[in-house]
C-alpha positions as CSV (number, residue, x, y, z in Angstrom):
1,M,9.9,66.6,-27.1
2,E,10.4,70.2,-25.9
3,T,8.9,71.8,-22.9
4,I,7.6,75.0,-22.9
5,I,6.4,77.3,-19.5
6,F,4.4,80.0,-19.8
7,K,2.2,82.2,-17.1
8,A,-1.4,82.2,-18.0
9,R,-4.1,84.3,-16.1
10,T,-5.5,82.7,-12.8
11,G,-8.6,80.1,-14.0
12,T,-7.3,79.2,-17.3
13,R,-6.2,75.8,-16.5
14,E,-9.8,75.1,-15.4
15,K,-11.4,76.6,-18.7
16,L,-8.7,74.6,-21.0
17,R,-9.9,71.1,-19.0
18,G,-13.4,72.2,-19.9
19,I,-12.3,71.8,-23.1
20,N,-10.3,69.1,-22.9
21,P,-9.3,67.2,-20.1
22,N,-5.4,66.8,-21.7
23,I,-4.3,70.3,-21.6
24,S,-1.0,69.4,-23.0
25,A,-2.5,68.0,-25.9
26,L,-4.7,71.1,-26.5
27,L,-1.8,73.4,-26.0
28,R,0.2,71.6,-28.6
29,E,-2.6,71.8,-30.8
30,G,-3.0,75.5,-30.3
31,A,0.5,76.1,-31.1
32,E,0.8,74.2,-34.3
33,E,-2.2,76.0,-35.4
34,I,-0.8,79.2,-35.1
35,I,2.6,78.1,-36.3
36,K,1.0,76.8,-39.6
37,R,-0.8,80.5,-40.0
38,K,2.4,82.2,-39.6
39,Q,4.6,80.6,-41.6
40,G,4.5,79.7,-45.6
41,R,2.3,82.3,-46.5
42,S,3.4,84.2,-49.2
43,A,3.2,87.8,-49.6
44,L,0.1,87.2,-52.0
45,E,-1.6,85.1,-49.4
46,K,-0.9,87.9,-46.8
47,S,-2.7,90.7,-48.8
48,K,-5.1,88.6,-50.9
49,H,-7.9,90.4,-49.1
50,L,-6.7,93.7,-50.4
51,C,-7.1,92.7,-54.3
52,G,-9.5,94.6,-56.3
53,I,-10.5,97.3,-53.4
54,F,-8.7,99.9,-55.4
55,G,-10.3,101.7,-58.2
56,G,-8.6,102.7,-61.5
57,P,-7.7,102.0,-64.7
58,G,-6.3,98.5,-65.7
59,N,-2.8,98.4,-67.0
60,L,-1.0,101.4,-67.3
61,S,2.0,99.9,-68.7
62,T,0.7,99.1,-71.8
63,S,-2.1,101.9,-72.5
64,K,-1.5,104.6,-75.3
65,D,-4.4,106.7,-74.2
66,Y,-2.7,106.6,-70.8
67,L,1.0,107.7,-71.9
68,K,-0.5,110.2,-74.3
69,K,-2.2,111.8,-71.6
70,Y,0.3,111.6,-68.5
71,A,3.7,110.8,-70.1
72,K,6.2,113.7,-70.3
73,K,8.0,114.0,-73.2
74,K,11.9,114.8,-72.7
75,P,13.2,117.5,-74.8
76,H,16.1,116.2,-76.8
């Protein structure tokens, strides 16, 4: 077991005891919850809320209409 010491605002101890008399267990649970939320999240999981909010054509890589309209031909 490792000891971690931190400063908290006046009255925090009493508020924590109101939630759970075992403050150490409460703080351990809170710290582990934060670690779980921050670790192990892929870029997809972190940006999931952005999926589908932008408009535009579906698949530009294979759409021949898109290529005809926007792709510039290089002179040979």
